[in-house]
N, C-alpha and C positions, 0 to 999 in steps of 0.2 A: 192174783196177778198172773197173766198168761206168759208163756215162754217168749213171745215176740217182745213184750214190754220189758222183760228182764234183759234180753239182748240189747234192746235200744238203750236202756238205762246203763248197761255196762259200756257200750260204745260212747255214750254221752260222758261218762266218767273218764274214759280214756282221752276223749277229745278235750275235756276240761283240763286234764293233766298236761296234755300237749300244749295247750294255750299258755298255761302257767309256766311250764319249763321253757317253752320257746320264747316267752317274754323276758326270761332271765338272760338269755344268750343273744337274742336278736332284738335289740331295742336301741333307739336313737332319739335324742331330744330334738325337737323342732319348736322353737319359740318356748312357750310354757307347757308344752305337752310332751309326754313320753310316747313315742310311736312304737307300737308293737305289731308289726305286720302279720305275725303268726296268728294272732287273735282273729284277724279278718279271714285268713285262710281257713281257720277252724269254723268260723261262722258259715262259710260257703259249704264246707264239708257237712256240717250239721244240716244245712238246708237240703242238700242232695240226699243224705242218708236217713235223716231223722225227722225233718219237718220243722216248721217255724217255732213251735212251742218248746221243743227240746233245745233248739238253737238259742232261744232267749234264756232258758235255764242254764245252759252251758256258759253263755256270755256273762250272766250274773254271777255264777259260781266262780268262774275264772277271775272276774274283776274283784270279787270279794277276797279270794285267796291271795291274789297279787297285792291287794291293799294291806291285808293282814301281814304279809311277808315283807312289806315295805318296798316292793319293786314296782308298784303301780301308783296311780293317782286316782282321785275321785272322778276324773274325766273319763276313766275307762268304762264307767257304768253307762252314761248316756250314749257314748260312741258305739260301744260294742253291742249293746242291747238293741238300739235302733237299727243298726245294720243287720243284726241277726234276724230280727223280726221281718224287715222288709225283704231281704233276700230269700228268707224262708217262704214268705207268702208268694213271692214271684215264682220261685221254683215249683211250689205246690200247685199254682194255677197254670203255669206254662210248660214246665219241664224243659225249659230252654236255658242252657248254661250261660250264654252270652247275656241274656236278660237278667239272670241271677247275679252275675258279676256286676252289672250296672246297678242292680238293686242294692247290692252291698255297698258300692261306692256312694250312691246317692243317700242311702240310709245312714251310713256312718259319717260320710264327709259333710253332707248338707244338713240333714235332720239332726244327727248326733252332734255336729258342730254347733248348731244353733241351740240345742238343748243343754250343751255344756256351759253356756253363758250363765244361766241362773244358778247352776250348781256351783260355779266358781264364785259368784257373788254371794250366795247364801251360805255355803258351807266351807269355803276356803278363805274367807275374809279378803277376797280380792275386791279392790275398789272398782265400782262400776265405771268410774271415770278413767281408770288405769287400763281397762281392757275394752276393746270395741266389741260390739254385739256379735260380729262375725269373725272374731279373732281366732277361734278354734277351728274354723272351717279348713284353712290351708293345711295345718299340721295333720288334721284328721284325714283330709284327702290324700296327702302324701302317703300316710300309713296304709290306708285302705286300698289304694291303687297297687302298692307293692304287694300286699297280701292277696289281693284279687288276682294279680298276675300269677303268683305262686299257685294259688288254688286252681286257676284256669288250666295251667300246665299239668298239674297233678290229676285233675278230674278228666281232662282230655286224654291223658295217657292211660288212665284206668278204663276209660270208655273204649279206646282203641284196642286194648288187649282183651276186652270182655270181662275184666275183673269188676267193673262197676255194676254190671247186671248181676253177676254172681253174688257180690256183696249185698246188693239191695234185696235180692231174693232170700239170702240167708237171714236178713233182719226181719223179714216178713213171716218166716216160718214159726 
């Protein structure tokens, strides 16, 4: 394993911890979902610094740990992982922060919200008649927009100070 991969793995672990701890302090319920905007901020930071595959891994790890600790729900898996993958792919291809933020919102809010429906029906014993197919889209959108705004402010500040370039270069060495 080369030094660059070790650095990326260490940063992924720190971002996973940030997502778990952040979801313990900044979480709010919207309908049947626990909204954790810090997870969406972490998804975007993973996209910018690590790439899409590390982002999906961090999203999965954070969702798993949150569920094991009892502070998350199964809805965390489809929402965070879809958002991490899409925003990671968008940043990888475009290097555009605004497009990456939109990718996170669409990936989590729309794709993740739709993917949450079968998870709720199959694994959470939610009656299909009790929940509409699109019921998770609104809470996921609220959460991901809040997290995306936080990430946009943070990444823009890092870019303006030059720290973004320095951090990116340090991860590639």
